[in-house]
N, C-alpha and C positions, 0 to 999 in steps of 0.2 A: 804692774811693773812695765816699764818701757820695752818695746820689742827688741832693742839691742841686747837685753839681758839674755835672750834666747841663745846668744853666741858665747856666753861665758863658758870657759873650758874647765874651770875649777869651782868647787863649792864657794859660796859667798854668803855672808850674813847681811843684815840690812844696812849696816854702816858701809860695808864694802860695795854693795849695790849703789848706794848713794855716791860713793867716791868714783865709781866707774861712770855713772851718769854725769857727774860734774866734769870729769875729764873729757868725756865725749862731747860735752856741750862747749868745748874749747875754752874752758876755764882752768886756771891753775889749781893744782891739788897738792897739798902737803899731807903725806901720810906718816903718822908718827905712832910708835908703840914699841913695847919691849919685844924681844925675840919670841917667835911663835904666835904672833897675833894676826898673821895673814897679809903682811905687806907685800911679799913677793907674789902671793896668789893674786892680789889686787892688780899688780903690774901685769901679770900674765893675762888676766881677764880684760884689762884695758887694751892690750895689744890685740887680743883675739876679737873683741867686740869692735874695736876701731878698724881692724882689717876687714871684718865682715861688712862694716858700714861704708867701706871704700875710703876711709880716712888715711892720711899718711901717718905711718908709724915711725918709731925710732930705728929705722933700718941701719944696719951696720954697727949698732951699739951692742957691746957685750953686757952680761949681767952686772958686772962690777960698775960699769958706767951708769947703768940704769938705777942701781941701788946706792950710788954715791950720795952722801949727805953734803949739801952745800955748806961751806964754812963761813 
């Protein structure tokens, strides 16, 4: 696993690790799933790993903005 996964703050399964790696590679990520599948955990891990890597994060956005589904 890539070194940036050392900075994940919440448990993640293999698909979440892949989503975090994709997001940190500056690619677009769409995370879809029913309630309770770890979407919010993945967002928290992207923010933590991105911050640790010195990447710019979504500063000033609240949780509802981060979790909003585009129409």
